[in-house]
C-alpha positions as CSV (number, residue, x, y, z in Angstrom):
1,X,112.2,168.8,-4.9
2,X,114.3,165.8,-4.8
3,X,115.7,164.5,-1.4
4,X,119.3,165.5,-0.8
5,X,119.3,168.5,-3.1
6,X,120.1,172.2,-1.9
7,X,117.4,174.5,-2.4
8,X,119.9,177.2,-3.4
9,X,122.3,176.9,-5.9
10,X,125.5,178.4,-5.6
11,X,129.4,177.2,-4.7
12,X,130.5,176.0,-1.8
13,X,134.3,177.1,-2.3
14,X,136.4,178.2,-4.7
15,X,137.9,175.9,-7.2
16,X,140.3,178.6,-8.9
17,X,144.0,178.1,-9.2
18,X,144.7,177.6,-5.7
19,X,143.0,174.7,-5.3
20,X,142.4,173.1,-2.4
21,X,139.9,170.3,-1.4
22,X,139.8,171.3,2.3
23,X,138.1,174.5,1.2
24,X,135.4,172.5,0.2
25,X,132.4,173.0,2.3
26,X,132.0,169.3,3.4
27,X,128.4,170.0,4.3
28,X,125.6,167.9,3.5
29,X,123.8,170.3,1.1
30,X,127.1,171.8,-0.6
31,X,126.0,171.8,-4.6
32,X,129.8,170.9,-4.9
33,X,129.2,167.7,-2.6
34,X,126.0,166.8,-4.2
35,X,127.0,166.9,-7.7
36,X,130.6,165.1,-6.8
37,X,128.2,162.4,-5.3
38,X,125.8,162.2,-8.0
39,X,128.5,161.9,-10.7
40,X,131.5,159.2,-8.9
41,X,128.6,156.4,-7.8
42,X,129.4,153.7,-9.7
43,X,126.3,153.4,-12.0
44,X,127.0,157.1,-13.2
45,X,130.2,156.2,-14.2
46,X,129.6,152.9,-15.8
47,X,126.3,154.9,-17.2
48,X,128.6,158.1,-18.7
49,X,131.2,155.7,-20.5
50,X,128.9,153.5,-22.0
51,X,127.5,156.6,-23.5
52,X,130.5,157.5,-25.2
53,X,129.7,158.9,-28.4
54,X,126.5,156.7,-29.3
55,X,123.2,156.4,-27.6
56,X,121.6,153.6,-26.3
57,X,118.4,152.3,-25.5
58,X,117.4,151.4,-21.9
59,X,118.1,148.1,-22.4
60,X,120.9,148.1,-24.3
61,X,122.2,149.5,-21.1
62,X,121.0,147.2,-18.5
63,X,122.4,144.4,-20.9
64,X,125.4,146.0,-20.7
65,X,125.9,147.5,-16.8
66,X,126.5,143.7,-15.2
67,X,124.5,144.0,-12.1
68,X,122.5,146.8,-12.2
69,X,118.6,146.6,-11.4
70,X,116.0,147.7,-13.9
71,X,115.2,150.2,-11.1
72,X,118.6,151.3,-10.5
73,X,119.4,152.1,-13.8
74,X,116.3,154.3,-14.5
75,X,116.9,156.5,-11.5
76,X,121.0,156.5,-12.4
77,X,119.4,157.8,-16.1
78,X,116.8,159.9,-13.9
79,X,120.0,161.8,-12.5
80,X,121.8,161.9,-15.3
81,X,118.9,164.0,-17.4
82,X,118.1,166.2,-14.4
83,X,121.7,166.8,-14.1
84,X,122.2,167.8,-17.7
85,X,124.5,165.0,-18.5
86,X,122.1,162.5,-20.5
87,X,119.3,163.3,-23.2
88,X,116.2,160.7,-23.2
89,X,114.3,160.4,-26.1
90,X,111.1,158.4,-26.5
91,X,109.8,156.9,-29.8
92,X,106.2,156.7,-30.6
93,X,106.0,153.0,-30.7
94,X,104.7,149.9,-29.9
95,X,106.4,149.2,-27.3
96,X,107.6,152.9,-26.8
97,X,111.7,152.9,-27.7
98,X,113.6,155.3,-25.5
99,X,117.4,156.5,-26.5
100,X,119.9,157.8,-24.2
101,X,122.6,159.7,-25.0
102,X,125.5,162.4,-23.5
103,X,124.5,165.8,-23.8
104,X,127.4,168.0,-24.6
105,X,128.0,168.6,-21.0
106,X,128.1,165.1,-20.4
107,X,130.8,164.3,-23.0
108,X,133.2,166.7,-21.2
109,X,132.4,164.7,-18.5
110,X,133.4,161.6,-20.2
111,X,136.9,163.1,-21.1
112,X,137.1,163.1,-16.9
113,X,136.1,159.7,-16.4
114,X,138.4,158.4,-19.2
115,X,141.7,159.7,-16.9
116,X,140.4,158.0,-13.9
117,X,140.0,155.1,-15.7
118,X,143.6,155.0,-16.8
119,X,144.8,156.2,-14.0
120,X,143.3,153.2,-12.2
121,X,144.9,150.8,-15.0
122,X,148.0,152.3,-14.2
123,X,148.2,152.0,-10.8
124,X,146.0,148.2,-10.1
125,X,148.7,146.5,-9.1
126,X,150.1,148.9,-6.8
127,X,147.0,149.1,-5.2
128,X,146.5,145.1,-5.7
129,X,150.0,144.8,-3.6
130,X,148.7,147.2,-1.2
131,X,145.5,145.5,-0.4
132,X,147.0,142.6,0.0
133,X,149.4,143.9,2.6
134,X,146.7,145.6,5.0
135,X,144.7,142.5,4.6
136,X,148.1,140.7,6.2
137,X,148.2,143.5,8.6
138,X,144.9,143.3,9.6
139,X,144.4,139.4,10.1
140,X,148.1,139.9,12.7
141,X,145.9,142.7,14.4
142,X,143.3,140.3,14.6
143,X,145.3,137.5,16.3
144,X,147.1,139.2,18.2
145,X,143.8,141.0,20.1
146,X,142.4,137.2,20.2
147,X,145.8,136.6,21.7
148,X,145.1,138.8,24.1
149,X,141.6,138.3,24.9
150,X,142.4,134.7,25.4
151,X,145.5,136.0,27.7
152,X,142.7,138.0,29.9
153,X,140.5,135.4,30.0
154,X,143.1,132.9,31.5
155,X,144.1,135.7,33.5
156,X,140.5,136.1,35.2
157,X,139.8,132.7,35.6
158,X,142.9,132.0,37.6
159,X,142.1,135.1,39.5
160,X,138.8,133.9,40.3
161,X,139.8,130.2,41.3
162,X,142.3,132.1,44.0
163,X,139.7,134.1,45.4
164,X,137.1,130.5,45.4
């Protein structure tokens, strides 16, 4: 059994009409959490997006996914195949040709990813503004902390000098 995989199948919480994320089981062995961890990582999202309505060879995927190592791509594809989201077809050629494509279930996940990308595109400017404001606040807090540390150090030297 693969590391990080629950020994028993099942759901951790009900996700019907009265949906509440707080009802999810946050334990590491929660099946829902494990699946979300797998499909929401950056490499899986990119691979699923690239395989929308087409099959690609391993080498094509590697060229299209900027920054991914061969090992990480192989691992990501293996996980997606194990979860039933991607199929792998090996052709008996020299060198072997391996194609990957989304399964029907993987294709339904792509619709969700497309909605997530749309949300991101819609909100990217607001997020950039929030990040900039946060960075300004953190820089100011850091300056204040440094001034306070400097003030305490100065006071400590004054106390030591008066005792000495």
